[in-house]
Backbone as CSV, one residue per row, in Angstrom:
resi,resn,N_x,N_y,N_z,CA_x,CA_y,CA_z,C_x,C_y,C_z
1,MET,0.853,-1.154,0.000,0.000,0.000,0.000,0.908,1.229,0.000
2,THR,0.612,2.181,-0.857,1.394,3.407,-0.961,0.491,4.591,-0.679
3,ARG,0.983,5.505,0.138,0.230,6.725,0.459,1.171,7.919,0.431
4,LYS,0.700,9.005,-0.167,1.467,10.248,-0.155,0.787,11.193,0.812
5,ILE,1.552,11.634,1.802,1.054,12.558,2.814,2.000,13.748,2.813
6,ALA,1.452,14.909,2.514,2.259,16.122,2.326,3.267,15.822,1.232
7,ASP,4.543,15.944,1.509,5.563,15.685,0.492,6.269,14.347,0.706
8,GLU,5.726,13.489,1.565,6.372,12.212,1.831,5.522,11.065,1.297
9,VAL,6.212,10.051,0.779,5.545,8.862,0.270,5.845,7.719,1.231
10,PHE,4.787,7.067,1.711,4.903,5.943,2.628,4.531,4.667,1.894
11,LEU,5.354,3.662,2.056,5.127,2.359,1.450,4.996,1.361,2.589
12,VAL,3.799,0.786,2.732,3.534,-0.138,3.829,3.281,-1.517,3.249
13,PRO,4.182,-2.473,3.507,3.959,-3.832,3.021,2.723,-4.442,3.674
14,VAL,1.843,-4.981,2.860,0.645,-5.653,3.360,0.646,-7.053,2.775
15,LYS,0.643,-8.035,3.651,0.612,-9.436,3.227,-0.630,-10.060,3.809
16,GLY,-1.530,-10.493,2.927,-2.797,-11.015,3.409,-3.537,-9.914,4.117
17,GLU,-3.908,-10.153,5.347,-4.622,-9.139,6.117,-3.746,-8.478,7.165
18,LEU,-2.459,-8.807,7.170,-1.556,-8.259,8.184,-0.693,-7.165,7.584
19,ALA,-0.706,-6.022,8.194,0.173,-4.934,7.770,1.450,-5.024,8.597
20,HIS,2.568,-5.038,7.926,3.853,-5.133,8.615,4.398,-3.717,8.822
21,ILE,3.855,-3.029,9.800,4.208,-1.643,10.051,5.700,-1.486,10.337
22,GLN,6.310,-2.487,10.970,7.721,-2.381,11.283,8.579,-2.346,10.023
23,ARG,8.039,-2.716,8.879,8.765,-2.684,7.611,8.284,-1.540,6.725
24,MET,7.693,-0.520,7.309,7.214,0.613,6.537,8.404,1.394,5.993
25,PHE,8.279,1.841,4.764,9.312,2.637,4.121,8.799,4.059,3.935
26,VAL,9.658,5.020,4.179,9.389,6.408,3.806,10.321,6.674,2.636
27,LEU,9.743,6.921,1.470,10.533,7.044,0.260,11.018,8.475,0.049
28,ASN,12.290,8.600,-0.277,12.799,9.892,-0.704,12.470,10.053,-2.188
29,ALA,12.923,11.132,-2.798,12.579,11.395,-4.190,13.088,10.298,-5.124
30,VAL,14.283,9.778,-4.874,14.830,8.713,-5.710,14.013,7.432,-5.533
31,GLY,13.706,7.087,-4.285,12.892,5.904,-4.020,11.519,5.998,-4.669
32,GLU,10.920,7.173,-4.599,9.616,7.369,-5.226,9.708,7.200,-6.736
33,CYS,10.764,7.745,-7.333,10.977,7.601,-8.775,11.090,6.132,-9.157
34,ILE,11.899,5.390,-8.410,12.090,3.963,-8.703,10.779,3.219,-8.514
35,TRP,10.094,3.453,-7.408,8.832,2.760,-7.122,7.816,3.014,-8.239
36,ASP,7.695,4.251,-8.672,6.766,4.583,-9.752,7.171,3.903,-11.053
37,TYR,8.459,3.833,-11.305,8.971,3.292,-12.566,8.834,1.776,-12.655
38,ILE,8.853,1.077,-11.521,8.787,-0.392,-11.569,7.358,-0.910,-11.530
39,GLY,6.411,-0.041,-11.810,5.024,-0.485,-11.904,4.831,-1.505,-13.018
40,GLU,5.720,-1.495,-13.983,5.754,-2.478,-15.064,7.131,-3.120,-15.035
41,PRO,7.245,-4.340,-15.546,8.558,-4.995,-15.534,9.609,-4.156,-16.272
42,ARG,10.719,-3.939,-15.616,11.833,-3.163,-16.180,13.141,-3.873,-15.859
43,THR,14.137,-3.650,-16.696,15.460,-4.176,-16.385,16.149,-3.222,-15.411
44,ARG,17.166,-3.722,-14.756,17.949,-2.889,-13.852,18.518,-1.695,-14.614
45,GLU,18.987,-1.930,-15.836,19.573,-0.860,-16.639,18.547,0.218,-16.968
46,GLN,17.313,-0.173,-17.243,16.260,0.809,-17.512,15.968,1.655,-16.269
47,ILE,15.949,1.005,-15.121,15.678,1.726,-13.874,16.809,2.713,-13.587
48,VAL,18.044,2.253,-13.746,19.201,3.136,-13.529,19.142,4.313,-14.499
49,GLY,18.803,4.054,-15.747,18.693,5.122,-16.736,17.653,6.159,-16.352
50,ALA,16.528,5.705,-15.809,15.479,6.635,-15.375,15.969,7.512,-14.229
51,VAL,16.710,6.925,-13.303,17.240,7.693,-12.171,18.284,8.705,-12.655
52,VAL,19.160,8.272,-13.559,20.181,9.179,-14.106,19.512,10.366,-14.794
53,SER,18.476,10.091,-15.576,17.774,11.164,-16.289,17.049,12.111,-15.346
54,ALA,16.405,11.553,-14.335,15.596,12.368,-13.430,16.439,13.199,-12.469
55,PHE,17.610,12.705,-12.092,18.373,13.367,-11.032,19.768,13.817,-11.447
56,GLU,20.115,13.643,-12.721,21.424,14.063,-13.209,22.546,13.592,-12.292
57,VAL,22.550,12.307,-12.030,23.552,11.689,-11.165,24.381,10.735,-12.024
58,GLU,25.595,10.451,-11.593,26.446,9.529,-12.337,25.830,8.134,-12.340
59,GLU,26.030,7.427,-13.430,25.434,6.103,-13.584,25.880,5.143,-12.485
60,ALA,27.144,5.201,-12.083,27.644,4.304,-11.033,26.930,4.554,-9.710
61,VAL,26.728,5.819,-9.381,26.032,6.173,-8.137,24.574,5.739,-8.215
62,ALA,23.938,6.012,-9.347,22.545,5.604,-9.525,22.419,4.085,-9.437
63,GLY,23.374,3.372,-10.004,23.346,1.912,-9.966,23.394,1.374,-8.544
64,MET,24.243,1.975,-7.721,24.331,1.540,-6.322,23.037,1.855,-5.574
65,ASP,22.495,3.049,-5.810,21.239,3.435,-5.152,20.101,2.518,-5.551
66,VAL,19.997,2.233,-6.847,18.927,1.363,-7.343,19.067,-0.030,-6.745
67,GLU,20.268,-0.572,-6.748,20.463,-1.930,-6.233,20.125,-2.017,-4.753
68,GLU,20.546,-1.015,-3.978,20.245,-1.015,-2.545,18.730,-0.936,-2.303
69,PHE,18.071,-0.056,-3.030,16.633,0.109,-2.867,15.886,-1.168,-3.270
70,LEU,16.256,-1.757,-4.418,15.590,-2.983,-4.862,15.843,-4.136,-3.895
71,GLU,17.036,-4.210,-3.330,17.325,-5.261,-2.354,16.446,-5.106,-1.121
72,ASN,16.261,-3.875,-0.663,15.358,-3.641,0.472,13.934,-4.060,0.135
73,LEU,13.488,-3.761,-1.072,12.136,-4.165,-1.491,12.032,-5.686,-1.608
74,ARG,13.081,-6.333,-2.154,13.068,-7.807,-2.265,13.005,-8.434,-0.869
75,THR,13.814,-7.926,0.053,13.836,-8.459,1.414,12.469,-8.346,2.076
76,ALA,11.762,-7.248,1.778,10.425,-7.042,2.350,9.354,-7.808,1.582
77,GLY,9.740,-8.490,0.499,8.771,-9.245,-0.283,7.894,-8.380,-1.177
78,LEU,8.365,-7.178,-1.509,7.557,-6.249,-2.290,7.819,-6.325,-3.789
79,VAL,8.955,-6.867,-4.171,9.276,-7.072,-5.596,9.941,-8.413,-5.737
80,GLU,9.907,-8.896,-6.953,10.630,-10.120,-7.263,11.269,-9.963,-8.625
81,GLU,12.334,-10.684,-8.835,13.009,-10.621,-10.120,12.339,-11.574,-11.077
82,LEU,12.249,-11.147,-12.311,11.655,-12.002,-13.343,12.728,-12.730,-14.099
């Protein structure tokens, strides 16, 4: 479940009927960009490219940020690799 309150985006993992509040994420601008972009299946390279374009950051830095964020989402069971 995703909610935007003021300028912050909250991502709350919901599995079945249990909300795992202890695993709630508050997304920064980069996290929000990635979350919005992965609404459809994308490659890691496509996601990194979107971050580079949106934030004018070096590809290596964007790659590390994307990988860390996706790993956190995988650990929480919110995304899976295809």
